[in-house]
All heavy atoms as TSV, in Angstrom:
chain	resi	resn	atom	element	x	y	z
A	1	MET	N	N	35.510	98.027	-103.412
A	1	MET	CA	C	36.501	98.095	-102.354
A	1	MET	C	C	36.302	99.360	-101.517
A	1	MET	O	O	36.361	99.293	-100.310
A	1	MET	CB	C	37.892	98.056	-102.978
A	1	MET	CG	C	38.980	98.343	-102.021
A	1	MET	SD	S	39.809	96.852	-101.566
A	1	MET	CE	C	41.103	97.493	-100.609
A	2	MET	N	N	36.103	100.482	-102.137
A	2	MET	CA	C	35.913	101.727	-101.395
A	2	MET	C	C	34.625	101.701	-100.582
A	2	MET	O	O	34.577	102.273	-99.501
A	2	MET	CB	C	35.921	102.926	-102.352
A	2	MET	CG	C	37.256	103.179	-103.002
A	2	MET	SD	S	38.597	103.376	-101.790
A	2	MET	CE	C	38.196	104.970	-101.149
A	3	GLU	N	N	33.592	101.037	-101.094
A	3	GLU	CA	C	32.349	100.944	-100.339
A	3	GLU	C	C	32.551	100.120	-99.070
A	3	GLU	O	O	31.984	100.424	-98.021
A	3	GLU	CB	C	31.249	100.314	-101.194
A	3	GLU	CG	C	30.824	101.169	-102.364
A	3	GLU	CD	C	30.973	100.412	-103.672
A	3	GLU	OE1	O	31.174	99.194	-103.646
A	3	GLU	OE2	O	30.898	101.066	-104.718
A	4	GLU	N	N	33.367	99.073	-99.166
A	4	GLU	CA	C	33.646	98.244	-97.994
A	4	GLU	C	C	34.446	99.024	-96.952
A	4	GLU	O	O	34.203	98.901	-95.762
A	4	GLU	CB	C	34.417	96.999	-98.407
A	4	GLU	CG	C	33.615	96.068	-99.286
A	4	GLU	CD	C	34.464	94.986	-99.923
A	4	GLU	OE1	O	35.699	95.001	-99.733
A	4	GLU	OE2	O	33.895	94.139	-100.621
A	5	LEU	N	N	35.392	99.839	-97.404
A	5	LEU	CA	C	36.180	100.635	-96.476
A	5	LEU	C	C	35.353	101.720	-95.805
A	5	LEU	O	O	35.586	102.062	-94.650
A	5	LEU	CB	C	37.375	101.264	-97.184
A	5	LEU	CG	C	38.521	100.320	-97.511
A	5	LEU	CD1	C	39.593	101.056	-98.294
A	5	LEU	CD2	C	39.100	99.721	-96.254
A	6	SER	N	N	34.399	102.267	-96.523
A	6	SER	CA	C	33.571	103.312	-95.918
A	6	SER	C	C	32.603	102.735	-94.904
A	6	SER	O	O	32.108	103.460	-94.036
A	6	SER	CB	C	32.804	104.076	-97.001
A	6	SER	OG	O	31.887	103.212	-97.651
A	7	ALA	N	N	32.326	101.432	-94.973
A	7	ALA	CA	C	31.423	100.798	-94.017
A	7	ALA	C	C	32.129	100.395	-92.723
A	7	ALA	O	O	31.475	100.019	-91.756
A	7	ALA	CB	C	30.779	99.566	-94.654
A	8	VAL	N	N	33.443	100.480	-92.682
A	8	VAL	CA	C	34.202	100.096	-91.495
A	8	VAL	C	C	34.032	101.173	-90.423
A	8	VAL	O	O	34.180	102.363	-90.712
A	8	VAL	CB	C	35.699	99.923	-91.846
A	8	VAL	CG1	C	36.523	99.680	-90.612
A	8	VAL	CG2	C	35.870	98.805	-92.849
A	9	PRO	N	N	33.744	100.781	-89.187
A	9	PRO	CA	C	33.590	101.772	-88.105
A	9	PRO	C	C	34.960	102.262	-87.607
A	9	PRO	O	O	35.490	101.779	-86.607
A	9	PRO	CB	C	32.838	100.998	-87.025
A	9	PRO	CG	C	33.214	99.574	-87.254
A	9	PRO	CD	C	33.411	99.443	-88.738
A	10	TRP	N	N	35.533	103.216	-88.304
A	10	TRP	CA	C	36.881	103.687	-87.991
A	10	TRP	C	C	36.966	104.355	-86.628
A	10	TRP	O	O	38.034	104.384	-86.016
A	10	TRP	CB	C	37.381	104.638	-89.080
A	10	TRP	CG	C	37.662	103.906	-90.352
A	10	TRP	CD1	C	36.926	103.946	-91.497
A	10	TRP	CD2	C	38.716	102.978	-90.604
A	10	TRP	NE1	N	37.460	103.114	-92.449
A	10	TRP	CE2	C	38.570	102.505	-91.926
A	10	TRP	CE3	C	39.771	102.491	-89.855
A	10	TRP	CZ2	C	39.436	101.579	-92.491
A	10	TRP	CZ3	C	40.632	101.575	-90.419
A	10	TRP	CH2	C	40.462	101.131	-91.727
A	11	ALA	N	N	35.878	104.875	-86.120
A	11	ALA	CA	C	35.897	105.509	-84.798
A	11	ALA	C	C	36.170	104.478	-83.702
A	11	ALA	O	O	36.660	104.820	-82.634
A	11	ALA	CB	C	34.573	106.208	-84.540
A	12	VAL	N	N	35.884	103.226	-83.967
A	12	VAL	CA	C	36.156	102.160	-83.007
A	12	VAL	C	C	37.515	101.529	-83.279
A	12	VAL	O	O	38.276	101.243	-82.349
A	12	VAL	CB	C	35.047	101.080	-83.080
A	12	VAL	CG1	C	35.380	99.902	-82.203
A	12	VAL	CG2	C	33.701	101.674	-82.718
A	13	ILE	N	N	37.851	101.320	-84.523
A	13	ILE	CA	C	39.065	100.598	-84.891
A	13	ILE	C	C	40.324	101.452	-84.731
A	13	ILE	O	O	41.358	100.959	-84.277
A	13	ILE	CB	C	38.939	100.055	-86.326
A	13	ILE	CG1	C	37.839	98.993	-86.349
A	13	ILE	CG2	C	40.245	99.486	-86.829
A	13	ILE	CD1	C	37.521	98.468	-87.703
A	14	ALA	N	N	40.270	102.719	-85.067
A	14	ALA	CA	C	41.457	103.575	-85.015
A	14	ALA	C	C	42.060	103.660	-83.613
A	14	ALA	O	O	43.285	103.507	-83.469
A	14	ALA	CB	C	41.130	104.958	-85.558
A	15	PRO	N	N	41.275	103.871	-82.547
A	15	PRO	CA	C	41.897	103.896	-81.216
A	15	PRO	C	C	42.533	102.559	-80.826
A	15	PRO	O	O	43.574	102.532	-80.173
A	15	PRO	CB	C	40.738	104.222	-80.272
A	15	PRO	CG	C	39.730	104.893	-81.127
A	15	PRO	CD	C	39.871	104.289	-82.489
A	16	LEU	N	N	41.941	101.455	-81.248
A	16	LEU	CA	C	42.535	100.145	-80.960
A	16	LEU	C	C	43.867	99.974	-81.675
A	16	LEU	O	O	44.812	99.417	-81.111
A	16	LEU	CB	C	41.581	99.023	-81.367
A	16	LEU	CG	C	40.312	98.902	-80.530
A	16	LEU	CD1	C	39.401	97.843	-81.113
A	16	LEU	CD2	C	40.651	98.595	-79.092
A	17	LEU	N	N	43.968	100.459	-82.897
A	17	LEU	CA	C	45.224	100.390	-83.629
A	17	LEU	C	C	46.297	101.255	-82.977
A	17	LEU	O	O	47.464	100.863	-82.899
A	17	LEU	CB	C	45.017	100.811	-85.080
A	17	LEU	CG	C	44.188	99.861	-85.941
A	17	LEU	CD1	C	43.951	100.472	-87.318
A	17	LEU	CD2	C	44.868	98.514	-86.057
A	18	VAL	N	N	45.904	102.417	-82.482
A	18	VAL	CA	C	46.854	103.302	-81.804
A	18	VAL	C	C	47.348	102.656	-80.514
A	18	VAL	O	O	48.546	102.656	-80.220
A	18	VAL	CB	C	46.211	104.681	-81.539
A	18	VAL	CG1	C	47.073	105.521	-80.620
A	18	VAL	CG2	C	45.960	105.403	-82.851
A	19	VAL	N	N	46.431	102.070	-79.743
A	19	VAL	CA	C	46.810	101.399	-78.498
A	19	VAL	C	C	47.736	100.227	-78.791
A	19	VAL	O	O	48.741	100.023	-78.099
A	19	VAL	CB	C	45.553	100.940	-77.725
A	19	VAL	CG1	C	45.911	99.978	-76.607
A	19	VAL	CG2	C	44.803	102.136	-77.180
A	20	GLN	N	N	47.441	99.462	-79.820
A	20	GLN	CA	C	48.291	98.331	-80.186
A	20	GLN	C	C	49.684	98.808	-80.575
A	20	GLN	O	O	50.685	98.232	-80.148
A	20	GLN	CB	C	47.674	97.549	-81.333
A	20	GLN	CG	C	48.531	96.386	-81.768
A	20	GLN	CD	C	47.931	95.613	-82.924
A	20	GLN	OE1	O	46.810	95.862	-83.333
A	20	GLN	NE2	N	48.675	94.676	-83.448
A	21	PHE	N	N	49.775	99.862	-81.356
A	21	PHE	CA	C	51.063	100.399	-81.784
A	21	PHE	C	C	51.872	100.875	-80.573
A	21	PHE	O	O	53.068	100.589	-80.457
A	21	PHE	CB	C	50.851	101.544	-82.781
A	21	PHE	CG	C	52.111	102.160	-83.269
A	21	PHE	CD1	C	52.926	101.490	-84.168
A	21	PHE	CD2	C	52.502	103.412	-82.827
A	21	PHE	CE1	C	54.102	102.051	-84.614
A	21	PHE	CE2	C	53.677	103.988	-83.270
A	21	PHE	CZ	C	54.478	103.311	-84.170
A	22	ILE	N	N	51.225	101.570	-79.647
A	22	ILE	CA	C	51.913	102.067	-78.454
A	22	ILE	C	C	52.394	100.904	-77.593
A	22	ILE	O	O	53.524	100.913	-77.093
A	22	ILE	CB	C	50.996	103.021	-77.661
A	22	ILE	CG1	C	50.799	104.313	-78.448
A	22	ILE	CG2	C	51.561	103.313	-76.279
A	22	ILE	CD1	C	49.747	105.233	-77.880
A	23	LEU	N	N	51.556	99.875	-77.423
A	23	LEU	CA	C	51.961	98.707	-76.649
A	23	LEU	C	C	53.176	98.013	-77.263
A	23	LEU	O	O	54.082	97.602	-76.539
A	23	LEU	CB	C	50.810	97.713	-76.551
A	23	LEU	CG	C	49.858	97.869	-75.388
A	23	LEU	CD1	C	48.694	96.910	-75.530
A	23	LEU	CD2	C	50.559	97.665	-74.075
A	24	VAL	N	N	53.187	97.878	-78.570
A	24	VAL	CA	C	54.319	97.229	-79.246
A	24	VAL	C	C	55.595	98.031	-79.024
A	24	VAL	O	O	56.642	97.467	-78.675
A	24	VAL	CB	C	54.029	97.051	-80.754
A	24	VAL	CG1	C	55.288	96.693	-81.517
A	24	VAL	CG2	C	52.960	95.998	-80.965
A	25	ILE	N	N	55.530	99.333	-79.185
A	25	ILE	CA	C	56.719	100.174	-79.009
A	25	ILE	C	C	57.224	100.113	-77.573
A	25	ILE	O	O	58.422	99.929	-77.328
A	25	ILE	CB	C	56.415	101.637	-79.430
A	25	ILE	CG1	C	56.082	101.705	-80.908
A	25	ILE	CG2	C	57.577	102.558	-79.078
A	25	ILE	CD1	C	57.165	101.209	-81.834
A	26	VAL	N	N	56.324	100.238	-76.609
A	26	VAL	CA	C	56.724	100.206	-75.198
A	26	VAL	C	C	57.313	98.844	-74.837
A	26	VAL	O	O	58.324	98.767	-74.133
A	26	VAL	CB	C	55.522	100.560	-74.288
A	26	VAL	CG1	C	55.833	100.292	-72.830
A	26	VAL	CG2	C	55.128	102.008	-74.491
A	27	ALA	N	N	56.717	97.767	-75.322
A	27	ALA	CA	C	57.228	96.427	-75.028
A	27	ALA	C	C	58.613	96.222	-75.636
A	27	ALA	O	O	59.498	95.649	-74.994
A	27	ALA	CB	C	56.260	95.365	-75.535
A	28	LEU	N	N	58.819	96.678	-76.872
A	28	LEU	CA	C	60.131	96.527	-77.503
A	28	LEU	C	C	61.205	97.357	-76.800
A	28	LEU	O	O	62.334	96.907	-76.625
A	28	LEU	CB	C	60.054	96.887	-78.983
A	28	LEU	CG	C	59.309	95.887	-79.862
A	28	LEU	CD1	C	59.163	96.438	-81.274
A	28	LEU	CD2	C	60.002	94.539	-79.877
A	29	VAL	N	N	60.853	98.566	-76.376
A	29	VAL	CA	C	61.821	99.404	-75.644
A	29	VAL	C	C	62.153	98.756	-74.307
A	29	VAL	O	O	63.314	98.697	-73.906
A	29	VAL	CB	C	61.261	100.834	-75.461
A	29	VAL	CG1	C	62.077	101.620	-74.461
A	29	VAL	CG2	C	61.210	101.552	-76.793
A	30	ASP	N	N	61.138	98.248	-73.618
A	30	ASP	CA	C	61.377	97.595	-72.340
A	30	ASP	C	C	62.221	96.332	-72.521
A	30	ASP	O	O	63.109	96.063	-71.720
A	30	ASP	CB	C	60.045	97.243	-71.665
A	30	ASP	CG	C	60.255	96.687	-70.277
A	30	ASP	OD1	O	60.626	97.473	-69.385
A	30	ASP	OD2	O	60.054	95.466	-70.102
A	31	LEU	N	N	61.937	95.576	-73.556
A	31	LEU	CA	C	62.712	94.367	-73.842
A	31	LEU	C	C	64.170	94.712	-74.103
A	31	LEU	O	O	65.080	93.980	-73.706
A	31	LEU	CB	C	62.117	93.626	-75.038
A	31	LEU	CG	C	62.787	92.322	-75.442
A	31	LEU	CD1	C	62.665	91.293	-74.327
A	31	LEU	CD2	C	62.176	91.794	-76.714
A	32	ARG	N	N	64.409	95.816	-74.748
A	32	ARG	CA	C	65.783	96.251	-75.032
A	32	ARG	C	C	66.524	96.626	-73.745
A	32	ARG	O	O	67.700	96.348	-73.594
A	32	ARG	CB	C	65.726	97.449	-75.983
A	32	ARG	CG	C	67.034	98.120	-76.242
A	32	ARG	CD	C	67.746	97.458	-77.389
A	32	ARG	NE	N	68.860	98.308	-77.810
A	32	ARG	CZ	C	70.122	97.947	-77.626
A	32	ARG	NH1	N	70.405	96.801	-77.091
A	32	ARG	NH2	N	71.086	98.732	-78.021
A	33	LYS	N	N	65.809	97.240	-72.801
A	33	LYS	CA	C	66.439	97.711	-71.568
A	33	LYS	C	C	66.636	96.612	-70.527
A	33	LYS	O	O	67.581	96.667	-69.757
A	33	LYS	CB	C	65.589	98.821	-70.940
A	33	LYS	CG	C	65.629	100.107	-71.705
A	33	LYS	CD	C	64.802	101.157	-70.999
A	33	LYS	CE	C	64.817	102.464	-71.739
A	33	LYS	NZ	N	64.016	103.489	-71.070
A	34	ILE	N	N	65.735	95.641	-70.486
A	34	ILE	CA	C	65.772	94.624	-69.432
A	34	ILE	C	C	66.868	93.602	-69.735
A	34	ILE	O	O	67.166	93.322	-70.892
A	34	ILE	CB	C	64.382	93.971	-69.288
A	34	ILE	CG1	C	64.242	93.299	-67.939
A	34	ILE	CG2	C	64.128	92.985	-70.385
A	34	ILE	CD1	C	62.824	92.910	-67.608
A	35	HIS	N	N	67.481	93.073	-68.682
A	35	HIS	CA	C	68.587	92.133	-68.865
A	35	HIS	C	C	68.130	90.684	-68.870
A	35	HIS	O	O	68.686	89.868	-69.595
A	35	HIS	CB	C	69.649	92.337	-67.775
A	35	HIS	CG	C	70.301	93.673	-67.853
A	35	HIS	ND1	N	71.173	94.028	-68.860
A	35	HIS	CD2	C	70.177	94.768	-67.081
A	35	HIS	CE1	C	71.571	95.273	-68.690
A	35	HIS	NE2	N	70.989	95.754	-67.609
A	36	ALA	N	N	67.151	90.341	-68.050
A	36	ALA	CA	C	66.729	88.944	-67.926
A	36	ALA	C	C	65.261	88.797	-68.309
A	36	ALA	O	O	64.418	89.564	-67.866
A	36	ALA	CB	C	66.939	88.465	-66.495
A	37	THR	N	N	64.979	87.816	-69.153
A	37	THR	CA	C	63.609	87.522	-69.543
A	37	THR	C	C	63.341	86.037	-69.356
A	37	THR	O	O	64.263	85.248	-69.230
A	37	THR	CB	C	63.343	87.891	-71.018
A	37	THR	OG1	O	64.207	87.126	-71.844
A	37	THR	CG2	C	63.533	89.361	-71.284
A	38	ASN	N	N	62.084	85.680	-69.331
A	38	ASN	CA	C	61.700	84.271	-69.307
A	38	ASN	C	C	61.700	83.776	-70.746
A	38	ASN	O	O	60.720	83.917	-71.456
A	38	ASN	CB	C	60.316	84.089	-68.680
A	38	ASN	CG	C	60.312	84.390	-67.209
A	38	ASN	OD1	O	61.286	84.138	-66.530
A	38	ASN	ND2	N	59.232	84.948	-66.715
A	39	GLY	N	N	62.792	83.215	-71.181
A	39	GLY	CA	C	62.938	82.763	-72.558
A	39	GLY	C	C	63.875	83.672	-73.323
A	39	GLY	O	O	64.265	84.740	-72.836
A	40	PRO	N	N	64.246	83.258	-74.519
A	40	PRO	CA	C	65.176	84.066	-75.323
A	40	PRO	C	C	64.530	85.381	-75.795
A	40	PRO	O	O	63.347	85.421	-76.120
A	40	PRO	CB	C	65.504	83.168	-76.509
A	40	PRO	CG	C	64.616	81.992	-76.429
A	40	PRO	CD	C	63.909	82.000	-75.139
A	41	LYS	N	N	65.343	86.419	-75.830
A	41	LYS	CA	C	64.833	87.736	-76.232
A	41	LYS	C	C	64.312	87.744	-77.667
A	41	LYS	O	O	63.310	88.384	-77.950
A	41	LYS	CB	C	65.915	88.802	-76.066
A	41	LYS	CG	C	66.101	89.251	-74.658
A	41	LYS	CD	C	67.010	90.466	-74.608
A	41	LYS	CE	C	67.073	91.011	-73.211
A	41	LYS	NZ	N	67.758	92.291	-73.149
A	42	ILE	N	N	64.986	87.036	-78.555
A	42	ILE	CA	C	64.555	87.041	-79.961
A	42	ILE	C	C	63.163	86.436	-80.096
A	42	ILE	O	O	62.351	86.883	-80.908
A	42	ILE	CB	C	65.583	86.344	-80.876
A	42	ILE	CG1	C	65.245	86.565	-82.344
A	42	ILE	CG2	C	65.683	84.874	-80.569
A	42	ILE	CD1	C	65.450	87.958	-82.811
A	43	LEU	N	N	62.847	85.444	-79.282
A	43	LEU	CA	C	61.505	84.861	-79.284
A	43	LEU	C	C	60.477	85.893	-78.849
A	43	LEU	O	O	59.405	86.009	-79.448
A	43	LEU	CB	C	61.463	83.639	-78.367
A	43	LEU	CG	C	60.099	82.978	-78.205
A	43	LEU	CD1	C	59.660	82.372	-79.529
A	43	LEU	CD2	C	60.146	81.939	-77.113
A	44	TRP	N	N	60.811	86.687	-77.834
A	44	TRP	CA	C	59.879	87.716	-77.375
A	44	TRP	C	C	59.699	88.813	-78.414
A	44	TRP	O	O	58.611	89.368	-78.547
A	44	TRP	CB	C	60.323	88.283	-76.027
A	44	TRP	CG	C	59.965	87.350	-74.922
A	44	TRP	CD1	C	60.808	86.615	-74.153
A	44	TRP	CD2	C	58.644	87.006	-74.506
A	44	TRP	NE1	N	60.094	85.849	-73.287
A	44	TRP	CE2	C	58.766	86.064	-73.469
A	44	TRP	CE3	C	57.373	87.402	-74.897
A	44	TRP	CZ2	C	57.661	85.516	-72.829
A	44	TRP	CZ3	C	56.274	86.857	-74.258
A	44	TRP	CH2	C	56.424	85.927	-73.243
A	45	VAL	N	N	60.743	89.113	-79.163
A	45	VAL	CA	C	60.596	90.099	-80.246
A	45	VAL	C	C	59.555	89.615	-81.248
A	45	VAL	O	O	58.653	90.366	-81.642
A	45	VAL	CB	C	61.945	90.362	-80.947
A	45	VAL	CG1	C	61.742	91.159	-82.226
A	45	VAL	CG2	C	62.899	91.077	-80.014
A	46	PHE	N	N	59.645	88.354	-81.653
A	46	PHE	CA	C	58.683	87.810	-82.609
A	46	PHE	C	C	57.277	87.747	-82.032
A	46	PHE	O	O	56.298	88.049	-82.718
A	46	PHE	CB	C	59.124	86.434	-83.104
A	46	PHE	CG	C	60.301	86.479	-84.028
A	46	PHE	CD1	C	61.419	85.705	-83.777
A	46	PHE	CD2	C	60.301	87.300	-85.134
A	46	PHE	CE1	C	62.512	85.744	-84.618
A	46	PHE	CE2	C	61.389	87.358	-85.989
A	46	PHE	CZ	C	62.492	86.583	-85.736
A	47	ILE	N	N	57.165	87.372	-80.769
A	47	ILE	CA	C	55.839	87.324	-80.137
A	47	ILE	C	C	55.237	88.720	-80.062
A	47	ILE	O	O	54.055	88.913	-80.376
A	47	ILE	CB	C	55.928	86.679	-78.736
A	47	ILE	CG1	C	56.236	85.195	-78.872
A	47	ILE	CG2	C	54.645	86.894	-77.954
A	47	ILE	CD1	C	56.532	84.501	-77.561
A	48	ILE	N	N	56.024	89.693	-79.661
A	48	ILE	CA	C	55.520	91.072	-79.552
A	48	ILE	C	C	55.072	91.596	-80.916
A	48	ILE	O	O	54.027	92.227	-81.037
A	48	ILE	CB	C	56.605	91.987	-78.936
A	48	ILE	CG1	C	56.808	91.644	-77.459
A	48	ILE	CG2	C	56.237	93.457	-79.096
A	48	ILE	CD1	C	58.034	92.282	-76.840
A	49	LEU	N	N	55.854	91.312	-81.947
A	49	LEU	CA	C	55.546	91.869	-83.265
A	49	LEU	C	C	54.420	91.138	-83.992
A	49	LEU	O	O	53.630	91.762	-84.699
A	49	LEU	CB	C	56.805	91.852	-84.139
A	49	LEU	CG	C	57.886	92.842	-83.741
A	49	LEU	CD1	C	59.107	92.649	-84.632
A	49	LEU	CD2	C	57.388	94.269	-83.816
A	50	PHE	N	N	54.330	89.823	-83.828
A	50	PHE	CA	C	53.428	89.055	-84.686
A	50	PHE	C	C	52.197	88.475	-84.001
A	50	PHE	O	O	51.380	87.847	-84.666
A	50	PHE	CB	C	54.205	87.928	-85.375
A	50	PHE	CG	C	55.286	88.438	-86.275
A	50	PHE	CD1	C	56.599	88.105	-86.059
A	50	PHE	CD2	C	54.975	89.273	-87.336
A	50	PHE	CE1	C	57.604	88.589	-86.890
A	50	PHE	CE2	C	55.969	89.757	-88.171
A	50	PHE	CZ	C	57.285	89.415	-87.941
A	51	VAL	N	N	52.037	88.664	-82.712
A	51	VAL	CA	C	50.870	88.117	-82.037
A	51	VAL	C	C	49.881	89.241	-81.705
A	51	VAL	O	O	49.171	89.199	-80.705
A	51	VAL	CB	C	51.269	87.300	-80.785
A	51	VAL	CG1	C	50.068	86.621	-80.162
A	51	VAL	CG2	C	52.296	86.246	-81.144
A	52	SER	N	N	49.854	90.232	-82.525
A	52	SER	CA	C	48.862	91.297	-82.458
A	52	SER	C	C	48.832	91.959	-81.089
A	52	SER	O	O	49.853	92.283	-80.528
A	52	SER	CB	C	47.498	90.735	-82.853
A	52	SER	OG	O	46.547	91.740	-82.918
A	53	LEU	N	N	47.657	92.178	-80.561
A	53	LEU	CA	C	47.502	92.896	-79.301
A	53	LEU	C	C	47.954	92.063	-78.111
A	53	LEU	O	O	48.413	92.595	-77.115
A	53	LEU	CB	C	46.023	93.294	-79.131
A	53	LEU	CG	C	45.644	94.126	-77.925
A	53	LEU	CD1	C	46.354	95.469	-77.990
A	53	LEU	CD2	C	44.156	94.327	-77.870
A	54	PHE	N	N	47.863	90.744	-78.197
A	54	PHE	CA	C	48.161	89.890	-77.059
A	54	PHE	C	C	49.653	89.633	-76.871
A	54	PHE	O	O	50.069	89.238	-75.776
A	54	PHE	CB	C	47.410	88.562	-77.194
A	54	PHE	CG	C	45.919	88.755	-77.217
A	54	PHE	CD1	C	45.204	88.540	-78.379
A	54	PHE	CD2	C	45.251	89.195	-76.095
A	54	PHE	CE1	C	43.843	88.736	-78.406
A	54	PHE	CE2	C	43.886	89.397	-76.112
A	54	PHE	CZ	C	43.179	89.164	-77.273
A	55	GLY	N	N	50.471	89.856	-77.882
A	55	GLY	CA	C	51.910	89.655	-77.759
A	55	GLY	C	C	52.557	90.582	-76.744
A	55	GLY	O	O	53.241	90.111	-75.820
A	56	PRO	N	N	52.352	91.900	-76.861
A	56	PRO	CA	C	52.932	92.804	-75.859
A	56	PRO	C	C	52.368	92.572	-74.458
A	56	PRO	O	O	53.099	92.644	-73.474
A	56	PRO	CB	C	52.562	94.198	-76.359
A	56	PRO	CG	C	52.313	94.035	-77.802
A	56	PRO	CD	C	51.781	92.648	-77.980
A	57	ILE	N	N	51.093	92.251	-74.370
A	57	ILE	CA	C	50.489	91.993	-73.064
A	57	ILE	C	C	51.103	90.729	-72.453
A	57	ILE	O	O	51.425	90.701	-71.265
A	57	ILE	CB	C	48.959	91.879	-73.189
A	57	ILE	CG1	C	48.377	93.237	-73.594
A	57	ILE	CG2	C	48.338	91.395	-71.891
A	57	ILE	CD1	C	46.922	93.212	-73.967
A	58	ALA	N	N	51.289	89.692	-73.265
A	58	ALA	CA	C	51.920	88.452	-72.786
A	58	ALA	C	C	53.346	88.724	-72.324
A	58	ALA	O	O	53.794	88.150	-71.323
A	58	ALA	CB	C	51.903	87.395	-73.882
A	59	TYR	N	N	54.056	89.588	-73.033
A	59	TYR	CA	C	55.417	89.914	-72.619
A	59	TYR	C	C	55.426	90.547	-71.230
A	59	TYR	O	O	56.225	90.166	-70.373
A	59	TYR	CB	C	56.086	90.858	-73.625
A	59	TYR	CG	C	57.332	91.486	-73.071
A	59	TYR	CD1	C	58.479	90.727	-72.881
A	59	TYR	CD2	C	57.356	92.820	-72.689
A	59	TYR	CE1	C	59.626	91.287	-72.334
A	59	TYR	CE2	C	58.492	93.384	-72.146
A	59	TYR	CZ	C	59.626	92.621	-71.971
A	59	TYR	OH	O	60.748	93.167	-71.421
A	60	PHE	N	N	54.540	91.497	-70.985
A	60	PHE	CA	C	54.530	92.175	-69.688
A	60	PHE	C	C	54.062	91.253	-68.567
A	60	PHE	O	O	54.497	91.396	-67.426
A	60	PHE	CB	C	53.674	93.438	-69.733
A	60	PHE	CG	C	54.349	94.569	-70.450
A	60	PHE	CD1	C	53.802	95.096	-71.603
A	60	PHE	CD2	C	55.533	95.101	-69.987
A	60	PHE	CE1	C	54.422	96.132	-72.274
A	60	PHE	CE2	C	56.166	96.141	-70.646
A	60	PHE	CZ	C	55.612	96.659	-71.790
A	61	ILE	N	N	53.213	90.285	-68.857
A	61	ILE	CA	C	52.721	89.379	-67.821
A	61	ILE	C	C	53.684	88.206	-67.601
A	61	ILE	O	O	53.987	87.857	-66.458
A	61	ILE	CB	C	51.309	88.870	-68.182
A	61	ILE	CG1	C	50.321	90.033	-68.146
A	61	ILE	CG2	C	50.861	87.760	-67.246
A	61	ILE	CD1	C	48.944	89.687	-68.647
A	62	VAL	N	N	54.168	87.597	-68.683
A	62	VAL	CA	C	54.937	86.361	-68.581
A	62	VAL	C	C	56.423	86.562	-68.883
A	62	VAL	O	O	57.272	85.934	-68.262
A	62	VAL	CB	C	54.363	85.300	-69.563
A	62	VAL	CG1	C	55.164	84.017	-69.513
A	62	VAL	CG2	C	52.908	85.046	-69.266
A	63	GLY	N	N	56.749	87.431	-69.805
A	63	GLY	CA	C	58.109	87.510	-70.333
A	63	GLY	C	C	59.130	88.149	-69.427
A	63	GLY	O	O	60.305	87.791	-69.468
A	64	ARG	N	N	58.713	89.086	-68.607
A	64	ARG	CA	C	59.678	89.775	-67.739
A	64	ARG	C	C	59.949	88.933	-66.508
A	64	ARG	O	O	59.056	88.425	-65.876
A	64	ARG	CB	C	59.127	91.125	-67.301
A	64	ARG	CG	C	58.851	92.033	-68.481
A	64	ARG	CD	C	58.340	93.355	-68.017
A	64	ARG	NE	N	59.502	94.114	-67.567
A	64	ARG	CZ	C	59.439	95.099	-66.701
A	64	ARG	NH1	N	58.304	95.457	-66.174
A	64	ARG	NH2	N	60.521	95.730	-66.356
A	65	LYS	N	N	61.221	88.798	-66.172
A	65	LYS	CA	C	61.578	88.084	-64.932
A	65	LYS	C	C	61.412	89.058	-63.769
A	65	LYS	O	O	61.874	90.189	-63.825
A	65	LYS	CB	C	63.025	87.604	-64.985
A	65	LYS	CG	C	63.176	86.298	-65.644
A	65	LYS	CD	C	64.511	85.687	-65.327
A	65	LYS	CE	C	64.548	84.308	-65.942
A	65	LYS	NZ	N	65.790	83.646	-65.707
A	66	GLN	N	N	60.770	88.568	-62.755
A	66	GLN	CA	C	60.606	89.375	-61.553
A	66	GLN	C	C	61.837	89.195	-60.672
A	66	GLN	O	O	62.229	88.081	-60.370
A	66	GLN	CB	C	59.338	88.948	-60.796
A	66	GLN	CG	C	58.087	89.053	-61.634
A	66	GLN	CD	C	57.799	90.469	-62.097
A	66	GLN	OE1	O	58.051	91.427	-61.380
A	66	GLN	NE2	N	57.277	90.601	-63.306
A	67	THR	N	N	62.437	90.295	-60.273
A	67	THR	CA	C	63.650	90.202	-59.440
A	67	THR	C	C	63.344	90.295	-57.971
A	67	THR	O	O	62.359	90.719	-57.531
A	67	THR	CB	C	64.643	91.304	-59.810
A	67	THR	OG1	O	64.007	92.568	-59.664
A	67	THR	CG2	C	65.143	91.112	-61.204
């Protein structure tokens, strides 16, 4: 197990994990502040949390209602 972990290119994966974490936090904060969304808010919470990197991106592209 440790040999497999040492073979992982952490210099590539770690920044992607940080970006994903930041996107999730920003999307959840924005979802909390915004009043109108395309679809129920609870659905967007699940999409943001469980659809990996594409959930927060989908929220910003599709989920926010344009006023």
